[in-house]
C-alpha positions in Angstrom: 13.9 -14.8 -14.2 13.2 -11.6 -11.7 15.2 -11.9 -8.7 14.0 -11.9 -5.6 14.8 -11.6 -1.9 17.1 -8.4 -3.0 16.0 -4.5 -2.6 14.1 -3.2 -5.5 14.1 0.7 -5.7 11.5 2.5 -3.8 9.0 3.4 -5.7 8.2 6.5 -2.9 11.6 7.8 -4.4 10.7 7.7 -7.8 6.8 9.3 -7.3 5.7 5.9 -7.7 3.2 3.5 -5.2 5.6 1.3 -3.1 6.7 -2.0 -4.8 4.7 -1.1 -7.9 6.3 -0.1 -11.1 9.7 -0.2 -9.4 9.4 -4.2 -9.3 7.8 -4.5 -13.0 10.7 -2.5 -14.3 13.1 -4.5 -12.8 11.5 -8.0 -13.9 11.0 -6.6 -17.0 14.6 -5.9 -17.7 15.3 -9.6 -16.3 13.0 -11.1 -18.8 9.6 -10.8 -17.2 6.8 -9.0 -18.5 3.6 -7.6 -15.8 0.5 -8.9 -17.1 -2.1 -8.1 -14.3 -1.2 -5.4 -11.3 -3.9 -4.6 -8.6 -3.5 -3.7 -5.3 -4.8 -5.4 -1.9 -3.6 -6.0 2.0 -1.5 -9.3 2.0 -1.6 -11.6 4.6 0.1 -14.9 5.3 -1.0 -17.9 7.9 0.4 -18.3 11.1 3.1 -21.5 10.5 2.8 -22.3 14.4 -1.2 -22.5 14.3 -1.7 -23.0 10.5 -5.2 -21.2 11.7 -4.7 -17.4 12.0 -3.8 -14.5 9.4 -0.6 -12.3 10.2 -0.2 -9.2 7.9 2.4 -9.4 5.8 1.8 -5.6 5.0 0.8 -2.4 7.1 -0.9 -1.2 4.4 -2.1 -1.9 0.6 0.4 -2.8 -1.6 0.9 -3.4 -5.5 0.2 -7.5 -6.4 1.1 -8.3 -10.6 1.3 -11.4 -12.4 4.1 -11.9 -14.1 5.1 -14.0 -17.3 8.6 -15.5 -17.9 8.9 -16.1 -21.7 12.2 -17.8 -21.3 11.0 -20.6 -19.0 7.1 -20.3 -19.8 6.2 -19.8 -16.3 3.9 -17.2 -14.0 4.5 -16.0 -10.8 2.7 -13.5 -8.4 5.0 -11.2 -6.9 4.4 -8.4 -4.5 6.8 -6.2 -3.1 6.3 -3.7 0.0 9.3 -1.5 -0.1 12.6 -3.6 0.5 10.9 -6.9 1.6 9.3 -9.5 -1.1 6.1 -10.5 0.8 4.8 -12.6 -2.2 6.9 -14.6 -4.9 4.5 -17.6 -6.0 5.0 -19.7 -9.2 2.0 -20.3 -10.3 1.4 -24.5 -11.0 -2.0 -26.3 -12.3 -2.3 -27.9 -9.0 -3.1 -24.7 -7.0 -6.4 -23.5 -6.6 -7.6 -19.7 -5.4 -10.6 -19.5 -3.1 -13.3 -17.0 -2.4 -13.9 -16.6 1.4 -15.7 -13.8 1.7 -16.8 -10.6 -0.6 -13.4 -9.1 -0.6 -10.8 -11.5 0.7 -9.7 -14.7 -1.3 -6.5 -17.2 -0.7 -4.3 -20.0 -2.4 -1.7 -22.5 -0.8 1.8 -22.7 -2.2 3.3 -25.8 -1.6 6.8 -24.9 -2.2 7.2 -21.7 -0.2 5.2 -23.9 2.5 2.6 -21.0 3.1 -0.8 -19.8 2.6 -1.2 -16.2 0.6 -4.7 -14.1 1.5 -5.5 -11.2 0.0 -8.0 -8.7 0.7 -9.3 -6.4 -1.7 -11.1 -3.0 -1.5 -14.1 -4.1 -3.4 -15.6 -7.1 -4.7 -14.5 -6.4 -8.5 -11.1 -6.3 -7.7 -11.1 -9.6 -6.3 -13.1 -11.2 -8.9 -11.0 -9.7 -11.4 -8.0 -11.5 -9.6 -9.9 -14.7 -9.8 -10.5 -15.0 -13.1 -6.8 -13.7 -13.8 -6.0 -16.5 -11.4 -7.5 -19.1 -13.0 -6.7 -18.1 -16.8 -2.7 -18.4 -15.8 -3.3 -21.5 -13.8 -4.8 -23.1 -17.4 -1.9 -21.5 -19.2 0.8 -22.9 -17.0 -1.3 -26.5 -17.4 -1.0 -25.9 -21.2 2.5 -25.0 -21.1 3.4 -28.5 -18.8 1.5 -30.9 -21.3 3.8 -29.1 -24.2 6.6 -29.7 -22.2 5.6 -33.2 -21.3 4.6 -33.8 -25.3 8.4 -32.6 -26.4 10.0 -34.8 -24.0 8.0 -38.0 -25.3 8.7 -37.0 -28.4 12.1 -36.7 -28.1 12.2 -39.6 -26.0 10.9 -41.7 -29.0 12.8 -40.4 -31.7 15.8 -41.2 -29.8 14.6 -45.2 -28.9 14.1 -45.0 -32.9 17.7 -44.1 -33.6 19.3 -46.3 -31.0 17.2 -49.1 -32.2 18.4 -48.6 -35.8 21.6 -48.1 -35.0 21.9 -51.5 -33.2 20.2 -53.2 -35.9 23.0 -51.8 -38.4 25.7 -53.0 -35.8 24.4 -57.0 -35.8 24.0 -56.7 -39.5 27.8 -55.5 -40.2 28.9 -58.3 -38.1 26.3 -60.9 -37.0 28.7 -63.4 -34.9 29.7 -60.6 -32.7 26.1 -59.3 -32.4 24.6 -62.8 -32.0 27.2 -63.5 -29.1 27.1 -60.1 -27.4 22.8 -60.5 -27.8 23.1 -64.1 -26.1 25.9 -62.9 -23.4 23.4 -60.2 -22.4 20.3 -62.1 -22.1 22.2 -64.6 -19.9 22.5 -67.5 -22.3 25.7 -69.2 -23.2 26.8 -70.1 -27.1 27.2 -73.3 -28.1 30.8 -73.7 -28.4 30.9 -77.2 -28.6 28.7 -77.8 -31.4 30.8 -74.7 -33.2 33.8 -76.4 -32.3 33.0 -80.3 -33.3 31.1 -78.4 -37.0 34.8 -76.6 -37.3 37.2 -78.9 -35.7 35.4 -82.3 -37.1 36.7 -85.0 -39.4 35.3 -85.4 -42.7 33.6 -89.0 -41.3 32.0 -87.8 -38.4 30.5 -85.1 -40.7 29.2 -87.5 -43.0 27.8 -89.5 -40.2 26.3 -87.2 -38.3 25.3 -84.8 -40.9 21.2 -85.6 -40.6 21.5 -84.9 -37.0 23.8 -81.9 -37.3 21.4 -80.1 -39.3 18.3 -80.6 -36.8 20.6 -79.6 -34.4 21.1 -76.4 -35.9 17.9 -75.6 -37.0 16.8 -76.0 -33.2 19.8 -73.7 -32.0 18.7 -71.3 -35.0 14.7 -71.3 -33.5 16.7 -70.6 -29.8 18.6 -68.0 -30.9 15.7 -66.1 -32.8 14.0 -66.3 -29.4 16.7 -65.3 -27.7 17.1 -62.1 -30.4 13.3 -61.2 -29.7 14.0 -61.2 -25.8 17.1 -59.2 -26.5 15.3 -56.9 -28.9 12.9 -56.4 -25.9 15.7 -55.9 -23.5 17.1 -53.1 -25.7 14.1 -51.4 -25.8 14.0 -51.4 -22.1 17.3 -50.1 -21.9 17.1 -47.6 -24.5 14.1 -46.1 -22.6 16.1 -46.6 -19.2 19.5 -44.9 -20.9 17.2 -41.9 -22.0 15.7 -41.5 -18.8 19.1 -41.0 -17.4 20.3 -39.1 -20.5 17.1 -36.8 -19.5 18.0 -36.5 -16.2 21.9 -36.0 -16.8 20.7 -33.1 -19.2 18.5 -31.7 -16.6 20.4 -31.8 -13.5 23.3 -30.1 -15.4 21.1 -27.2 -16.7 19.8 -26.7 -13.5 23.3 -26.9 -12.1 24.5 -24.3 -14.5 21.6 -21.7 -13.8 21.8 -22.1 -10.5 25.3 -21.4 -10.9 24.9 -18.3 -12.9 21.9 -17.4 -10.5 24.0 -17.6 -7.5 26.6 -15.2 -9.5 23.7 -13.3 -10.9 22.6 -12.9 -7.3 25.7 -11.8 -5.9 26.1 -9.4 -8.5 22.2 -7.8 -8.1 23.0 -8.3 -4.2 25.9 -6.0 -4.7 24.4 -3.5 -7.1 21.4 -3.4 -4.9 23.5 -2.5 -1.9 25.4 0.0 -3.5 21.8 1.4 -5.1 20.1 1.1 -1.0 23.0 3.2 -0.3 22.8 5.6 -2.7 18.8 5.7 -2.3 19.2 6.1 1.6 21.6 9.4 1.0 18.6 10.5 -1.6 16.2 9.8 1.2 18.1 11.5 3.8 18.3 14.5 1.6 14.7 14.3 0.5 13.7 13.9 4.6 15.3 17.4 4.6 14.5 19.2 2.0 10.8 17.9 3.1 11.4 19.8 6.5 12.5 23.1 4.7 9.3 22.4 2.6 7.1 21.8 5.8 8.8 25.0 7.2 8.0 27.3 4.1 4.8 25.7 4.0 4.2 27.0 7.7 5.9 30.5 7.1 3.2 30.8 3.6 0.6 29.9 5.9 1.3 32.6 8.4 1.5 34.8 5.6 -1.6 33.9 4.1 -3.8 34.9 7.6 -1.5 37.8 7.5 -2.8 38.6 4.2 -6.1 37.8 4.5 -6.0 40.0 8.4 -4.5 42.9 6.2 -7.3 42.3 3.4 -9.9 42.7 5.8 -8.3 45.9 7.7 -8.1 47.2 4.0 -12.0 46.9 3.2 -12.5 48.3 6.9 -10.6 51.3 5.7 -11.9 51.9 2.6 -15.5 51.4 4.0 -14.7 54.1 6.7 -12.8 56.3 3.8 -16.0 56.2 2.2 -18.2 57.1 4.9 -15.5 60.1 5.3 -15.9 60.9 1.7 -20.0 61.3 2.2 -19.4 62.8 5.0 -16.9 65.7 3.3 -19.4 66.4 0.8 -21.9 67.7 3.9 -18.8 69.6 5.5 -20.4 72.8 3.7 -23.5 72.5 4.6 -22.0 71.7 8.5 -19.8 75.0 8.2 -23.1 77.3 7.7 -24.7 75.4 10.3 -21.9 75.7 12.5 -21.7 79.6 11.9 -25.4 79.7 12.4 -24.8 77.7 15.7 -22.2 79.7 16.9 -24.0 83.2 16.5 -26.9 81.5 18.4 -24.3 80.7 20.9 -23.2 83.8 21.4 -26.9 85.2 21.8 -27.0 82.2 24.1 -23.9 83.4 25.9 -25.2 86.8 26.3 -28.7 85.8 27.3 -26.8 83.7 30.0 -24.7 86.4 31.4 -28.2 88.1 32.1 -29.5 85.3 33.9 -26.5 85.2 35.8 -26.9 88.6 36.4 -30.6 88.1 37.4 -29.4 85.1 39.3 -27.0 86.8 41.3 -29.3 89.3 42.3 -32.2 87.1 43.0 -29.3 84.9 45.6 -29.1 88.3 46.6 -32.7 89.2 47.4 -33.4 85.6 48.5 -30.3 85.9 50.9 -31.9 89.1 52.2 -35.3 87.5 52.6 -33.7 84.6 54.4 -32.6 87.2 56.8 -35.9 89.2 57.0 -37.5 85.7 57.3 -34.9 85.0 60.4 -35.9 88.2 61.5 -39.5 87.9 61.3 -39.4 83.6 63.0 -37.6 85.9 66.3 -40.4 88.5 66.7 -42.9 85.7 65.7 -41.1 83.5 68.5 -41.0 86.6 71.0 -44.6 87.4 70.2 -45.5 83.4 70.6 -43.9 83.9 73.9 -45.6 86.8 75.0 -49.1 85.7 73.9 -48.5 82.5 75.7 -48.4 84.6 79.0 -51.1 86.4 78.3 -53.3 83.4 77.8 -51.9 81.8 81.1 -52.6 84.9 82.8 -56.2 85.0 81.3 -56.6 81.5 82.2 -55.8 82.6 85.8 -58.1 85.4 85.2 -60.9 83.0 84.1 -60.2 80.5 87.1 -60.6 83.5 89.5 -63.6 84.4 87.6 -65.3 81.3 87.9 -64.1 81.0 91.4 -65.6 84.4 92.6 -69.2 83.1 90.8 -69.2 79.7 92.8 -68.5 82.1 95.9 -71.3 84.2 95.2 
């Protein structure tokens, strides 16, 4: 049987799904073979309320059917990391019930709980339910065969016991008869036997007929007692056989439990050592993962820098292409530059001439301004004189008008 309750190897450390191939490999080594495997979320009924579901796994885990060829039994096993969350032996009385399109449950009286499975799709739930029914029928068939073997062995032992008793009674009829009569609760006719053995010849002669009748009646009684003892013998054989079977089962169970305890102890110590080793490996892997993450970050930075450099290189190539195109028109630009330089020299000469003209014009303007100032002064003086003359003429006109009025 596959050990339950000890820590199997972590599947993540072997590159496998948690509790999947690692648990299957361990059970395979112990004599069990996986016959069906799927993934589902595992739930158990709340033991306090018996109504609410309690998640047994934080995520979807591997759920497998295992067949034990040595015991001819079937089990459903699921392991989440180091924890066994399902260890249910399938019996013919179990029933798997679909409560929704993606959820199913079954009750396990041995574990005193109800297991529930949530599947990603209705198809996976249907496959699991069909496999459950198939395994249930196989368990029922195995139980019926086991009962038939027990009944056959019981009948065989009863037959052999009856034949043995019959042979012993045939070999020692008097002793067997006494034993049968004692066991049936009847006493042997000791007085009659004593009189027949120790009696005188006269008594034998006088009581010959009555003794024969008495012996005949006793013989009939003995036959009845023998029949009753035969029926009792059968009952005792049955009880003896049942006691032997019970004793054999108890002995086998005791031996198996002792062997299982020793085996579990060894497995526990081995798993503990393996657990310590795996923890060390996990720490090493975590350190390696941290280094890998740092390397990934550096690689990401280098990748971004490389992309930036590639972009800059493309821009530089475009600029270089433009410069090449411009380099092709440099001779034309040189010739144009020479012509422009000649034009520039001519323009400079013209500019100098124009500057000379501007200076002369500025001088003339200054002179004109000076002349204009003088003219303004003279005009102002003339206007002042004119205003005086006008005043005089006005006074003269007024005088003339007064003279005209007087005349």
